[in-house]
C-alpha positions in Angstrom: 0.0 0.0 0.0 2.9 2.4 0.8 4.1 2.1 -2.9 0.6 2.8 -4.3 0.1 6.1 -2.7 2.9 8.0 -4.5 1.8 6.6 -7.8 -1.8 7.7 -7.2 -0.7 11.2 -6.2 1.3 11.5 -9.4 -1.5 10.3 -11.6 -4.2 12.6 -10.2 -2.4 15.9 -11.1 -1.7 14.5 -14.6 -5.4 13.6 -14.9 -6.3 17.1 -13.7 -4.2 18.7 -16.4 -5.3 16.3 -19.2 -9.0 16.2 -18.2 -10.2 19.1 -20.4 -8.3 17.7 -23.4 -9.9 14.3 -22.9 -13.3 15.9 -22.7 -12.6 17.9 -25.9 -11.6 14.8 -27.9 -14.6 12.8 -26.6 -17.0 15.7 -27.3 -15.6 16.2 -30.8 -16.1 12.5 -31.5 -19.7 12.6 -30.2 -20.4 15.7 -32.2 -19.0 14.0 -35.3 -21.4 11.1 -34.8 -24.3 13.6 -34.5 -23.2 15.5 -37.6 -20.4 14.7 -40.0 -19.9 18.5 -40.4 -17.7 18.4 -37.2 -15.2 16.2 -39.1 -14.8 18.7 -42.0 -11.9 21.2 -41.9 -13.9 24.2 -43.1 -16.6 23.7 -40.4 -14.0 23.2 -37.7 -12.0 26.3 -38.7 -15.2 28.3 -38.9 -16.0 27.1 -35.4 -12.5 28.3 -34.1 -13.0 31.6 -36.0 -16.3 32.0 -34.3 -14.6 31.4 -30.9 -11.8 33.9 -31.6 -13.1 36.9 -29.7 -13.9 34.8 -26.6 -10.7 32.8 -26.8 -8.5 35.9 -27.1 -10.2 37.6 -24.2 -9.9 34.4 -22.1 -6.1 34.5 -22.4 -5.9 37.6 -20.1 -8.7 36.4 -17.7 -6.7 33.2 -17.1 -3.9 35.2 -15.5 -6.4 37.1 -13.3 -8.0 33.9 -12.1 -4.6 32.3 -11.5 -4.2 35.1 -8.9 -7.5 34.2 -7.3 -9.1 37.2 -8.9 -12.0 37.7 -11.4 -12.6 40.2 -14.2 -16.3 40.8 -15.0 -15.4 43.9 -17.0 -14.0 42.2 -20.0 -17.4 42.1 -21.9 -17.6 45.9 -21.5 -14.0 46.3 -22.5 -14.7 44.3 -25.7 -17.6 46.6 -26.5 -15.7 49.8 -25.8 -12.6 48.7 -27.8 -14.7 47.8 -30.8 -16.5 51.1 -30.7 -13.3 53.1 -30.2 -11.6 51.2 -33.0 -14.4 52.0 -35.4 -14.7 55.6 -34.4 -10.9 56.2 -34.7 -10.7 54.4 -38.1 -13.6 56.5 -39.4 -13.5 54.6 -42.7 -10.1 55.9 -43.6 -7.2 53.6 -44.6 -4.6 55.8 -43.0 -6.3 55.4 -39.6 -6.1 51.6 -39.6 -3.2 51.1 -37.3 -4.2 54.1 -35.2 -7.6 52.5 -34.6 -6.0 49.2 -33.6 -3.6 50.9 -31.2 -6.4 53.0 -29.7 -8.6 49.9 -29.1 -5.7 48.0 -27.5 -4.7 51.0 -25.3 -8.3 51.5 -24.2 -8.5 47.9 -23.0 -5.1 48.1 -21.2 -6.1 51.5 -19.5 -9.3 50.0 -18.1 -7.4 47.0 -16.9 -4.8 49.3 -15.3 -7.7 51.1 -13.4 -9.0 47.8 -12.2 -5.6 46.6 -11.1 -4.7 49.7 -9.2 -8.0 49.8 -7.3 -7.8 46.1 -6.5 -4.2 46.1 -5.5 -3.9 49.4 -3.6 -7.5 50.2 -2.8 -8.1 46.7 -1.4 -11.4 46.6 -3.2 -13.2 43.3 -3.9 -12.3 42.2 -7.4 -15.8 40.9 -8.0 -17.5 44.1 -6.9 -14.9 46.4 -8.5 -14.9 44.8 -11.9 -18.7 44.4 -11.9 -19.0 48.1 -11.2 -16.4 48.9 -13.8 -18.4 47.0 -16.4 -21.5 49.0 -15.7 -19.5 52.3 -15.9 -17.9 51.3 -19.2 -21.2 50.1 -20.7 -22.7 53.5 -19.7 -19.8 55.3 -21.4 -20.3 53.3 -24.5 -24.0 54.1 -24.6 -23.4 57.8 -24.1 -20.6 57.8 -26.7 -22.7 56.0 -29.4 -26.1 57.4 -28.5 -27.5 53.9 -28.6 -26.7 53.4 -32.2 -23.8 51.9 -34.2 -21.1 54.5 -34.7 -17.9 54.5 -36.7 -16.7 52.9 -39.9 -13.9 50.4 -40.1 -11.0 51.1 -42.4 -10.9 49.5 -45.9 -9.3 46.1 -45.8 -9.7 45.6 -42.0 -12.5 43.1 -42.3 -11.4 41.7 -45.6 -7.9 40.7 -44.3 -9.0 39.4 -40.9 -11.9 37.3 -42.5 -9.7 35.9 -45.3 -8.2 32.5 -45.3 -4.5 31.7 -45.7 -4.1 29.2 -48.6 -7.9 29.2 -48.8 -8.1 27.0 -45.7 -6.9 28.7 -42.5 -8.9 31.8 -41.4 -6.7 34.8 -40.4 -8.8 35.2 -37.2 -7.8 31.6 -36.2 -4.1 32.6 -36.7 -4.9 35.8 -34.6 -6.3 33.5 -31.8 -3.3 31.1 -32.0 -0.8 34.0 -31.8 -2.7 35.4 -28.7 -2.6 32.0 -27.1 1.2 31.6 -27.9 1.9 35.0 -26.3 -0.1 34.0 -23.2 1.7 30.7 -22.9 5.1 32.5 -23.2 4.1 35.0 -20.5 2.9 32.1 -18.3 5.9 29.8 -18.7 8.9 31.9 -19.7 8.6 35.1 -17.7 9.1 36.1 -14.0 5.6 37.6 -14.1 4.1 34.2 -15.1 6.0 32.3 -12.4 5.0 35.0 -9.8 1.3 34.7 -10.8 1.4 30.9 -9.9 3.2 31.4 -6.6 0.9 34.3 -5.5 -2.2 32.5 -6.6 -1.2 29.3 -4.7 -0.5 31.1 -1.4 -0.7 35.0 -1.3 0.5 35.2 2.3 3.5 33.1 1.7 4.3 35.0 -1.4 4.3 38.3 0.5 6.5 36.8 3.2 8.9 35.7 0.4 9.1 39.2 -0.9 7.2 38.8 -4.1 5.7 42.1 -5.4 2.1 41.0 -5.0 0.5 44.4 -5.7 2.6 45.0 -8.8 1.9 41.5 -10.2 -1.8 42.0 -9.5 -1.8 45.3 -11.5 0.1 43.8 -14.4 -2.4 40.8 -14.5 -5.4 43.1 -14.8 -3.6 45.2 -17.5 -2.9 42.0 -19.4 -6.6 41.0 -19.0 -7.7 44.4 -20.3 -5.3 44.4 -23.2 -6.4 40.9 -24.4 -10.0 42.0 -24.0 -9.2 44.9 -26.3 -7.8 42.5 -28.8 -11.0 40.5 -28.4 -12.9 43.6 -29.3 -10.9 43.9 -32.5 -11.7 40.3 -33.4 -15.4 40.8 -32.8 -15.4 44.0 -34.9 -13.7 42.1 -37.7 -16.4 39.4 -37.6 -19.4 41.8 -37.4 -18.1 44.8 -39.4 -20.0 47.2 -37.2 -19.3 48.4 -33.6 -22.9 48.2 -32.5 -23.9 49.6 -29.1 -22.7 46.9 -26.7 -21.4 44.1 -28.9 -19.6 42.4 -26.1 -22.5 42.3 -23.6 -22.6 39.0 -21.8 -19.3 37.8 -23.3 -17.7 37.8 -19.8 -19.8 34.8 -18.9 -18.6 32.8 -22.0 -15.0 33.8 -21.1 -15.4 32.7 -17.5 -17.0 29.5 -18.6 -14.1 28.7 -20.9 -11.4 29.5 -18.3 -13.2 27.4 -15.7 -13.6 24.5 -18.2 -9.8 24.7 -18.8 -9.2 24.0 -15.1 -8.3 27.5 -13.8 -10.6 27.9 -10.8 -11.2 30.8 -8.4 -8.9 28.9 -5.9 -5.9 30.2 -7.9 -2.4 28.9 -8.6 -3.7 26.1 -10.9 -4.5 26.2 -14.6 -2.9 27.3 -17.9 -3.5 29.3 -21.1 -3.2 26.1 -23.2 -6.0 24.4 -21.2 -8.1 27.6 -21.5 -7.9 27.1 -25.3 -9.3 23.6 -24.8 -12.0 25.0 -22.6 -13.0 27.5 -25.2 -13.3 24.8 -27.8 -15.3 22.5 -25.5 -17.8 25.3 -24.8 -18.2 26.2 -28.5 -18.5 22.7 -29.7 -21.1 22.0 -27.0 -23.1 25.1 -28.0 -22.8 24.3 -31.7 -23.9 20.8 -31.0 -27.0 22.1 -29.2 -27.6 24.4 -32.2 -27.4 21.5 -34.6 -29.9 19.6 -32.5 -32.3 22.5 -32.9 -32.4 23.5 -29.3 -33.8 27.0 -28.6 -31.5 29.8 -27.2 -32.9 29.4 -23.7 -32.0 25.8 -23.7 -28.5 26.7 -24.9 -28.1 29.1 -22.0 -29.1 26.3 -19.6 -26.6 24.0 -21.1 -23.9 26.7 -20.8 -24.7 27.1 -17.1 -24.7 23.4 -16.5 -21.3 23.1 -18.2 -19.8 25.7 -15.8 -21.3 24.0 -12.7 -20.1 20.6 -13.8 -16.6 21.8 -14.7 -16.2 23.7 -11.4 -17.4 20.7 -9.4 -15.2 18.3 -11.3 -12.1 20.4 -10.8 -12.8 20.9 -7.1 -13.3 17.2 -6.6 -10.0 16.4 -8.4 -8.2 19.1 -6.4 -9.6 17.6 -3.2 -8.5 14.1 -4.1 -5.0 15.4 -5.0 -4.7 17.2 -1.7 -6.0 14.2 0.3 -3.5 11.8 -1.5 -0.6 14.2 -1.0 -1.3 14.4 2.8 -1.4 10.7 3.2 
């Protein structure tokens, strides 16, 4: 029995990390049995393209949740970034890069405000980011007058909605690049390592001299920046800024991150697993759509997925902790 315990404790963390990928493969196979469209390259790439705004935004939120935080303002940031980008571009080719920079800076600035208030004001992340989302949605409504405003530059939508080699959508490449940047930050930088250490045990991290406040601010800036990029991806898909095009997206983002194994307990999860969580969410919702389920039923399924994923990860974490202590 003494020899079995170490082996079990090693297997369980591995299962924890691989669980979402196993679910993704199984779900994809089941979806393929329900409709052979899920086995076609064009359909799958379109599915990933559809998921791009949520997936890009989820990269930044992963870092916040690794710190035991939450960012409910990302849907509002997506909306504001899309509107700002369209307004700055104003239909002029020479304003293309200026619009992209303005949208990204807008997201990072809101993230900076969130981070400073949470780190130095000791404000609850849940309450603060919820309040910030309401403020930003209000600003968007006042800025647009409740109607779509701004015109994207010529070529913006055409390029981002094109396919490389006639197969791979540019928005998919955009998503993969965002994921690669997130994985680099997570695994190859001092910031990424600090996020894990602080999220696992904030008090011990402070005693060890880690700059908890600074890392918290940077994490929220990263979250806001990627939400800004998510706004660009959404604007490329729709072509118009709308009034609040990102409304409700924060729940899809949180669902995807939780599905990937990054829970509110902090210190556990990864950007790569978040990508798998995004795909599980969108395949499940597309499967519900193929089955002809109404939107209300799809919302119910989305909620059940979040509850099931959170419960499963909590159970696995408890088992790992129990085995380790034996």
